C-alpha positions as CSV (number, residue, x, y, z in Angstrom):
1,M,0.0,0.0,0.0
2,R,2.9,2.3,0.8
3,V,4.4,1.7,-2.6
4,A,1.2,2.5,-4.5
5,K,0.7,5.7,-2.4
6,M,4.3,6.9,-3.0
7,R,3.9,6.1,-6.7
8,M,0.8,8.3,-6.9
9,L,2.5,11.1,-4.9
10,R,5.5,11.0,-7.2
11,W,3.2,11.2,-10.2
12,M,1.4,14.2,-8.7
13,C,4.8,16.0,-8.2
14,G,6.0,15.1,-11.6
15,C,9.0,13.2,-10.1
16,A,10.4,9.8,-11.1
17,R,12.2,7.2,-9.1
18,R,15.4,8.0,-11.0
19,D,15.3,11.5,-9.7
20,R,16.3,10.0,-6.3
21,I,14.1,12.3,-4.2
22,K,13.4,11.0,-0.7
23,N,9.9,9.9,0.2
24,E,9.7,12.4,3.2
25,T,10.6,15.3,0.9
26,I,7.8,14.3,-1.5
27,R,5.3,13.9,1.4
28,D,6.3,17.3,2.7
29,R,5.9,18.9,-0.7
30,V,2.4,17.5,-1.2
31,G,1.4,17.8,2.5
32,V,0.4,14.2,3.2
33,A,1.1,12.1,6.2
34,S,2.4,8.5,6.0
35,V,0.0,5.6,5.7
36,E,1.2,4.1,9.0
37,D,0.5,7.3,10.9
38,K,-3.0,7.5,9.5
39,I,-3.7,3.9,10.3
40,R,-2.4,4.3,13.8
41,E,-4.7,7.4,14.2
42,S,-7.8,5.6,13.1
43,R,-7.0,2.5,15.3
44,L,-6.7,4.7,18.4
45,R,-9.8,6.6,17.5
46,W,-11.7,3.3,17.3
47,F,-10.2,2.2,20.6
48,G,-11.6,5.4,22.2
49,H,-15.0,4.7,20.7
50,V,-15.0,1.2,22.1
51,K,-13.9,2.4,25.6
52,R,-16.7,5.0,25.7
53,R,-19.3,2.3,25.1
54,S,-21.1,0.7,28.0
55,I,-19.6,-2.4,29.6
56,D,-22.5,-4.6,28.5
57,F,-22.2,-3.7,24.8
58,H,-21.2,-6.7,22.6
59,V,-17.8,-5.2,21.6
60,R,-16.8,-4.7,25.3
61,R,-18.0,-8.2,26.2
62,C,-15.4,-9.6,23.7
63,E,-12.6,-8.1,25.8
64,R,-13.6,-10.3,28.8
65,L,-13.7,-13.6,26.9
66,A,-11.3,-16.2,28.2
67,M,-10.1,-18.8,25.7
68,E,-9.3,-22.0,27.6
69,N,-7.4,-25.0,26.2
70,L,-6.4,-23.0,23.2
71,R,-3.3,-24.5,21.6
72,R,-1.0,-22.2,19.7
73,G,0.7,-23.1,16.5
74,R,4.5,-23.1,16.0
75,G,6.4,-20.0,15.1
76,R,6.2,-16.4,16.1
77,P,3.2,-15.5,18.3
78,K,0.4,-13.6,16.7
79,K,0.1,-9.9,17.5
80,Y,-3.2,-9.1,19.2
81,W,-5.2,-5.9,18.9
82,G,-4.6,-5.0,22.5
83,E,-0.8,-5.3,22.2
84,V,-0.8,-3.0,19.2
85,I,-3.0,-0.5,20.9
86,R,-0.7,-0.5,23.9
87,Q,2.3,0.2,21.7
88,D,0.4,3.0,19.9
89,M,-0.6,4.5,23.3
90,T,2.9,4.6,24.5
91,L,4.0,6.2,21.3
92,F,1.5,9.0,21.8
93,Q,2.0,9.0,25.6
94,L,-1.7,8.2,26.3
95,T,-3.4,6.5,29.2
96,E,-6.7,4.6,29.1
97,D,-8.5,7.3,31.0
98,M,-7.4,9.9,28.4
99,T,-9.3,7.8,25.8
100,L,-12.6,8.5,27.7
101,D,-12.4,12.2,26.8
102,R,-12.9,12.5,23.1
103,R,-11.4,16.0,22.7
104,V,-8.2,15.1,24.5
105,L,-7.8,11.9,22.5
106,R,-8.4,13.6,19.2
107,S,-6.0,16.4,19.9
108,R,-3.3,14.0,21.0
109,I,-3.5,11.5,18.0
110,K,-4.3,13.9,15.2
111,V,-1.9,13.5,12.3
112,E,-1.7,16.3,9.8
113,G,-2.2,15.4,6.2
């Protein structure tokens, strides 16, 4: 996805790969944020939405599910949504109680572009 987006941005600027212009320079010229930042922003926005729901709502009930006798496959462990959210929250220096206030959350996670 990043490759396709950068290809479109280069096309918009009239640049080619052979011009050897850095991706950050092109993003600054067009005024667009990276795909990863926008995905992180939307993921944290959704997390705030889920946390503001009542505890009996079906999305919140899934948090409390306990999987017993679940056998893992070989290889690297899968990344869970909660782990990714925790990493994103440490990156933006957020706490869970900050996610309950919508204005605070939006102002902290907003990515320009």
